C-alpha positions in Angstrom: -1.3 -6.3 -5.2 -3.9 -3.7 -6.1 -1.5 -1.0 -5.0 0.7 -1.4 -8.1 -2.3 -1.2 -10.4 -4.4 1.7 -9.0 -2.3 4.7 -9.7 -2.2 7.8 -7.6 -5.3 9.8 -6.5 -5.4 13.5 -5.5 -5.3 14.1 -1.8 -8.6 14.3 0.0 -9.5 15.8 3.4 -8.9 13.4 6.2 -11.7 11.5 7.8 -12.9 12.6 11.2 -10.2 12.3 13.9 -10.8 9.3 16.2 -10.4 11.4 19.3 -13.2 13.7 18.1 -15.3 10.7 17.3 -14.7 9.2 20.7 -15.7 12.5 22.3 -18.9 12.5 20.2 -19.6 8.9 21.3 -19.2 9.7 24.9 -21.5 12.7 24.6 -24.2 10.8 22.8 -24.0 8.1 25.4 -24.4 10.5 28.3 -27.4 10.2 30.6 -28.9 13.5 29.3 -29.0 12.4 25.7 -32.1 10.6 24.4 -31.5 6.9 23.4 -30.7 6.5 19.7 -32.7 4.2 17.5 -30.9 1.0 16.5 -29.4 1.0 13.0 -30.7 -1.3 10.3 -27.7 -2.6 8.3 -27.6 -5.0 5.3 -24.4 -6.9 4.7 -23.8 -8.6 1.4 -20.4 -10.3 1.0 -18.8 -11.8 -2.0 -19.5 -15.6 -2.6 -16.3 -16.8 -0.8 -16.0 -18.0 2.7 -13.0 -15.8 3.2 -15.5 -12.9 2.8 -18.6 -14.5 4.3 -17.1 -15.4 7.6 -15.7 -11.9 8.4 -19.0 -10.4 7.4 -20.8 -12.8 9.8 -18.4 -11.8 12.5 -19.1 -8.1 11.8 -22.8 -8.8 11.7 -22.7 -10.5 15.1 -20.8 -7.7 16.7 -23.3 -5.1 15.4 -26.3 -7.2 16.4 -24.9 -7.8 19.9 -25.1 -4.0 20.3 -28.8 -4.0 19.5 -28.7 -3.1 15.8 -30.8 -5.0 13.3 -28.5 -6.7 10.9 -29.4 -8.7 7.7 -26.7 -10.9 6.0 -27.6 -11.6 2.4 -26.1 -14.6 0.4 -27.3 -17.6 -1.5 -29.1 -20.7 -0.1 -26.1 -23.0 -0.2 -23.8 -20.4 1.5 -26.3 -19.5 4.2 -26.7 -23.2 5.0 -23.0 -23.7 5.4 -22.5 -20.7 7.6 -22.1 -21.4 11.3 -25.2 -20.4 13.1 -25.0 -16.9 14.5 -24.3 -16.7 18.2 -27.5 -16.7 20.3 -26.7 -13.3 21.8 -26.5 -11.7 18.4 -29.7 -11.6 16.4 -28.7 -11.7 12.7 -31.3 -12.2 10.0 -30.0 -14.5 7.2 -31.6 -13.8 3.7 -31.1 -16.3 0.8 -31.3 -15.1 -2.8 -31.3 -18.0 -5.3 -28.2 -18.0 -7.5 -29.1 -18.1 -11.2 -28.1 -21.1 -13.3 -25.2 -20.5 -15.7 -24.1 -23.0 -18.3 -20.8 -24.6 -17.3 -21.1 -23.8 -13.6 -21.5 -27.1 -11.7 -24.8 -27.7 -10.0 -24.7 -26.5 -6.4 -21.6 -24.4 -6.8 -22.4 -21.2 -5.0 -18.9 -20.1 -3.7 -15.3 -20.0 -4.9 -14.3 -23.0 -2.8 -16.7 -25.2 -4.8 -15.1 -24.6 -8.2 -11.6 -24.5 -9.8 -10.1 -21.1 -10.6 -10.9 -21.5 -14.3 -14.6 -21.4 -13.5 -14.5 -18.1 -11.5 -15.7 -16.1 -14.4 -18.8 -18.3 -14.6 -19.4 -17.7 -10.8 -19.2 -13.9 -11.4 -21.7 -14.2 -14.2 -24.1 -16.1 -11.9 -23.4 -13.6 -9.1 -24.3 -10.7 -11.4 -27.6 -12.5 -12.0 -28.4 -11.6 -8.3 -28.9 -8.0 -9.3 -32.6 -8.3 -9.9 -33.4 -10.4 -6.8 -31.4 -8.0 -4.6 -33.1 -5.0 -6.2 -36.5 -6.6 -5.3 -35.3 -7.4 -1.8 -34.2 -3.8 -1.3 -37.4 -2.3 -2.9 -39.5 -4.3 -0.4 -37.4 -3.3 2.5 -37.5 0.4 1.6 -41.2 0.3 1.2 -41.6 -0.4 4.9 -40.2 2.3 7.2 -39.8 -0.3 9.9 -37.5 -2.3 7.7 -35.8 0.4 5.6 -32.0 -0.1 5.8 -29.9 2.8 7.1 -26.9 1.4 5.4 -25.8 -1.3 2.9 -22.3 -2.7 3.2 -20.9 -4.7 0.2 -17.7 -6.1 -1.1 -15.9 -4.4 -4.0 -17.5 -6.7 -6.6 -21.2 -5.6 -6.2 -21.5 -2.8 -8.8 -25.2 -3.5 -9.2 -25.8 -3.3 -5.5 -24.3 0.1 -5.6 -26.7 1.1 -8.3 -29.7 -0.2 -6.3 -28.6 1.6 -3.2 -28.4 4.9 -5.2 -31.8 4.3 -6.6 -33.3 3.9 -3.2 -31.2 6.6 -1.6 -29.7 4.2 1.0 -26.1 5.0 1.9 -23.5 2.5 0.8 -20.3 1.4 2.5 -17.7 -0.8 0.8 -15.8 -3.4 2.8 -12.0 -3.5 2.3 -9.3 -5.9 3.6 -6.0 -4.8 5.1 -4.4 -1.5 4.1 -1.1 -3.2 3.0 -2.8 -4.4 -0.2 -4.0 -0.9 -1.1 -1.2 1.4 0.1 2.2 2.0 -1.3 5.3 0.5 0.2 8.4 1.6 -1.8 10.6 -0.6 0.3 8.8 -3.8 -0.6 9.8 -5.6 -3.8 6.8 -7.3 -5.4 7.9 -10.6 -7.0 7.6 -10.7 -10.8 5.2 -13.7 -10.7 2.9 -12.0 -8.2 2.8 -8.8 -10.3 1.9 -10.8 -13.4 -0.7 -12.9 -11.7 -2.2 -9.7 -10.2 -2.6 -8.1 -13.6 -4.2 -11.2 -15.0 -6.5 -11.6 -11.9 -7.7 -8.1 -11.6 -7.7 -6.9 -15.2 -9.2 -10.0 -16.9 -12.9 -10.6 -17.7 -14.9 -11.7 -14.6 -18.4 -12.1 -15.9 -18.2 -9.2 -18.4 -16.4 -6.8 -16.2 -12.9 -6.8 -14.7 -12.3 -6.7 -10.9 -10.7 -3.2 -11.4 -13.8 -2.0 -13.1 -16.0 -3.4 -10.3 -13.8 -1.9 -7.6 -13.8 1.6 -9.0 -17.5 1.6 -9.8 -18.4 0.7 -6.2 -15.7 3.0 -4.7 -17.0 6.0 -6.7 -20.5 5.4 -5.5 -19.9 4.6 -1.8 -20.1 7.1 1.0 -17.3 5.5 3.0 -15.1 2.5 3.1 -15.0 0.1 6.1 -11.6 -1.5 6.5 -10.7 -4.7 8.4 -7.7 -3.1 10.0 -6.6 -0.4 12.4 -3.7 2.1 12.9 -2.3 -0.1 15.7 -1.8 -3.0 13.2 -0.8 -1.0 10.1 0.6 2.3 11.3 2.6 2.9 8.1 -0.2 1.9 5.7 -3.6 2.7 7.2 -3.2 6.5 7.0 -2.4 6.3 3.2 -5.7 4.8 2.1 -8.2 7.6 2.6 -6.1 10.2 0.7 -5.6 7.8 -2.2 -9.2 6.9 -2.6 -10.7 10.3 -1.6 -13.2 8.6 0.7 -13.4 8.4 4.5 -11.9 5.1 5.6 -13.2 3.8 8.8 -11.4 1.0 10.7 -13.3 -2.0 11.8 -10.4 -3.4 13.9 -9.2 -6.9 12.9 -12.5 -8.8 13.7 -10.7 -11.6 15.6 -12.9 -14.5 16.5 -13.7 -15.5 20.0 -10.6 -17.1 21.5 -12.6 -20.0 22.9 -12.7 -21.3 19.3 -15.6 -23.1 19.1 -19.1 -23.5 17.8 -20.0 -27.1 18.3 -16.4 -28.4 18.6 -16.0 -31.2 21.1 -13.5 -33.8 22.3 -14.7 -36.2 19.7 -13.0 -34.3 16.8 -10.2 -36.5 15.5 -7.8 -33.6 15.0 -8.2 -32.5 18.6 -7.7 -36.0 19.9 -4.5 -36.3 17.9 -3.2 -32.9 19.3 -4.0 -34.1 22.8 -1.4 -36.8 22.4 1.4 -34.4 21.2 4.0 -32.6 23.3 3.4 -28.9 24.0 4.3 -26.5 21.2 5.6 -29.4 19.0 3.2 -29.5 16.1 3.1 -27.3 13.0 -0.5 -26.6 11.8 -0.6 -26.5 8.0 -3.6 -25.0 6.2 -3.8 -23.1 2.9 -7.5 -22.1 3.2 -10.5 -23.5 1.6 -10.2 -21.4 -1.6 -6.5 -21.4 -2.4 -5.7 -24.9 -3.8 -2.2 -25.7 -5.1 -1.4 -27.7 -8.2 -0.8 -31.4 -7.3 3.0 -31.1 -8.0 3.2 -28.3 -5.5 1.2 -30.3 -2.9 3.9 -33.0 -3.3 6.7 -30.6 -2.8 5.0 -29.2 0.4 4.5 -32.8 1.6 8.1 -33.8 1.0 9.3 -30.6 2.7 7.2 -31.4 5.8 8.7 -34.9 5.8 12.3 -33.7 5.5 11.8 -30.9 8.1 11.2 -33.6 10.7 8.7 -31.7 12.7 5.3 -32.9 13.9 2.5 -31.6 11.7 -1.3 -31.5 11.4 -2.2 -30.7 7.8 -5.7 -29.6 6.8 -5.5 -30.6 3.1 -7.9 -29.6 0.3 -8.0 -31.5 -3.0 -5.5 -29.8 -5.3 -6.2 -28.4 -8.8 -5.4 -30.7 -11.7 -6.2 -34.1 -10.4 -3.5 -36.7 -9.8 -2.4 -38.5 -6.7 -3.1 -36.3 -3.7 0.1 -37.1 -1.8 3.4 -38.6 -2.7 3.6 -42.4 -2.7 4.3 -43.7 0.8 4.2 -40.2 2.4 1.6 -41.1 5.1 3.3 -44.3 6.0 6.7 -42.6 6.4 5.3 -39.8 8.5 2.9 -42.0 10.6 3.1 -41.1 14.3 4.3 -37.6 13.8 2.0 -36.3 11.1 -1.8 -36.3 10.5 -3.4 -35.3 7.2 -7.1 -34.3 7.7 -9.4 -34.0 4.7 -12.5 -31.8 4.8 -13.5 -29.3 7.5 -11.4 -28.9 10.7 -12.0 -26.6 13.7 -9.2 -24.2 12.8 -9.6 -21.7 15.7 -9.7 -24.6 18.2 -6.6 -26.2 16.6 -4.6 -23.0 16.7 -5.6 -22.5 20.4 -4.4 -26.0 21.4 -1.3 -26.1 23.5 0.4 -28.7 21.2 0.5 -26.3 18.3 3.8 -24.3 18.0 3.4 -22.7 14.6 1.2 -22.2 11.6 2.0 -22.7 7.9 -0.6 -20.4 6.2 -1.5 -19.0 2.8 -1.7 -15.6 4.5 -5.4 -15.0 4.0 -6.4 -12.2 6.4 -8.8 -14.4 8.6 -6.2 -17.1 8.9 -3.2 -15.0 10.0 -5.5 -13.1 12.4 -6.5 -16.4 13.9 -2.9 -17.6 14.2 -1.7 -14.5 15.8 -4.7 -14.4 18.2 -2.8 -17.3 19.9 0.7 -15.9 19.4 1.7 -18.6 16.8 4.7 -17.9 14.7 4.0 -18.3 11.0 5.5 -20.0 7.9 4.2 -17.9 5.0 3.1 -19.4 1.7 1.0 -16.8 -0.1 -0.8 -18.0 -3.2 -2.9 -15.2 -4.8 -4.7 -11.9 -4.3 -3.8 -9.8 -1.3 -2.0 -12.7 0.3 1.4 -11.6 -1.0 1.1 -8.1 0.5 -0.1 -9.7 3.8 2.9 -12.0 3.8 5.3 -9.1 3.3 3.7 -7.2 6.2 4.0 -10.2 8.4 7.6 -10.8 7.5 8.3 -7.1 8.1 6.9 -7.6 11.6 9.2 -10.6 12.0 6.3 -12.9 13.1 7.2 -15.4 10.4 9.3 -16.4 7.3 8.2 -16.8 3.7 8.9 -20.0 1.8 11.4 -19.2 -1.0 9.8 -18.9 -4.4 10.9 -18.9 -8.0 10.8 -15.2 -9.2 9.3 -16.1 -12.6 6.5 -18.6 -11.9 6.1 -18.5 -8.1 6.8 -22.2 -7.6 8.6 -23.6 -4.5 10.4 -26.8 -3.7 10.8 -29.1 -0.7 14.1 -27.5 0.2 12.5 -24.0 0.6 9.8 -25.6 2.8 12.4 -27.3 5.0 14.3 -24.1 5.5 11.3 -22.0 6.4 9.7 -24.7 8.7 13.0 -25.4 10.5 13.6 -21.6 11.0 10.2 -21.2 12.6 9.8 -24.5 14.5 13.3 -26.0 15.2 16.2 -23.6 15.2 16.3 -22.2 18.7 17.8 -18.8 17.7 15.4 -18.0 14.9 12.4 -19.6 16.5 12.9 -17.4 19.6 12.7 -14.3 17.5 9.6 -15.3 15.6 7.8 -16.5 18.8 8.7 -13.3 20.7 7.4 -11.1 17.8 4.2 -13.3 17.4 3.5 -12.8 21.1 4.0 -9.0 20.6 1.6 -9.0 17.7 -0.9 -11.0 19.8 -1.2 -8.0 22.2 -2.9 -6.1 19.3 -4.8 -9.0 17.7 -6.2 -10.4 21.0 -7.0 -7.0 22.5 -10.8 -7.4 22.4 -11.4 -4.1 24.1 -9.5 -2.4 21.3 -11.5 -4.1 18.6 -14.8 -3.6 20.4 -14.0 0.1 20.6 -13.5 0.2 16.8 -16.9 -1.4 16.2 -18.5 1.2 18.5 -16.7 4.0 16.6 -17.8 2.5 13.3 -21.4 2.7 14.4 -20.9 6.3 15.3 -19.4 7.0 11.9 -22.4 5.3 10.2 -24.7 7.7 12.2 -22.6 10.8 11.4 -22.3 10.0 7.6 -25.9 8.8 7.1 -27.2 12.3 5.9 -24.1 12.7 3.7 -24.8 9.2 2.3 -28.4 10.0 1.3 -27.3 13.1 -0.6 -24.4 11.3 -2.1 -26.4 8.4 -3.4 -29.0 10.9 -4.8 -26.2 12.6 -6.7 -24.9 9.3 -8.1 -28.5 8.4 -9.1 -29.0 11.6 -11.0 -25.6 11.2 -12.8 -26.5 7.6 -13.7 -29.8 8.7 -15.2 -28.0 11.5 -17.1 
């Protein structure tokens, strides 16, 4: 969605070629080269679990290579994160979130509040500027702790200013390229375009998302993108020239396929799946931060009922109150459907042999987890970059979107039935989606490929460190002027 709002940028020299970088990595790793000091990297994601969890995955991958990694967030978010894997030493730092009138007590992430409270969360988030500046000042005063890099999301304009003041190179984290590149062949629905303008251009704590994005982008040394050329060959090469910054791929950061941290056979969803035939159940999950209005939840429920497939639905309370499910729905679907409230072990569920498809909101972490196991997708994007993700996935023919109203983005039970049956029931269409999902799995589940991207990312950080110090110094001088 950002692509239609950003405008064009003048071409910029391409980032270093990956072949050259690989040769450099091989030379620095030779027996004749002295060992290099581990990097010290600070990661500070936005207050949403769709951002926190990929940052934790990246932190673990860096730490498992011997680098010292600090992940910064608020106390409530840190407490809710899964514990870092024992093999990866990640330091978790909590900065208390300031109180803001109107923001519910204990609300420290987007999944704790309705969308109409997001501006208040941004205002509280901006109150972290001073605590973060103090944290960074203390770290930079000790050469043993001084960060080599700070990596933040696109919202942290004050973190960019603090990095410039202390002459610490800054990297900005970006999601998939499809949301940032141009695709003339893809028609953006009217409702998505209008929502995007409202979402990105409106006040978010005194500054729009567009303003935040460009402030951080102008002051960063490089962008780290959760993608790679193998996944987005038509889009990835477009991003660096548009933004006039080196764009370094992180790979897709897929989670470990074993699924589980603390998941055991006592989980009710896993027990239910154990009783289902192989490949028969559709897993339905719209993420922890993308709730639907209650009337749309009802249409989704009735569509699942009419489609006739088995389903496991991880359901979050919808916006707007009202009865969560249509009257009699659970009684009518008893035996072939299970509705689970609260947290479920999503990766373990998707890896279960009884799951034959995934109805998803197309958040990046979710579709990566689905394709990690070769699951065909029913696509129901809701906001943000989910629409561009859905179009990319549909282009790859790994899934089918639920039909939407062009003006308001609503859907009905009949659109749900059509998409679910095409992906789960109709042998001809299902065969196509399954085959293409298994083809996509070859990229998503290629752990050697994604490990190689992390190694190359580390080398890029080393190569750009000197440039980053001079760049942040320039930004600081401009800011003072």
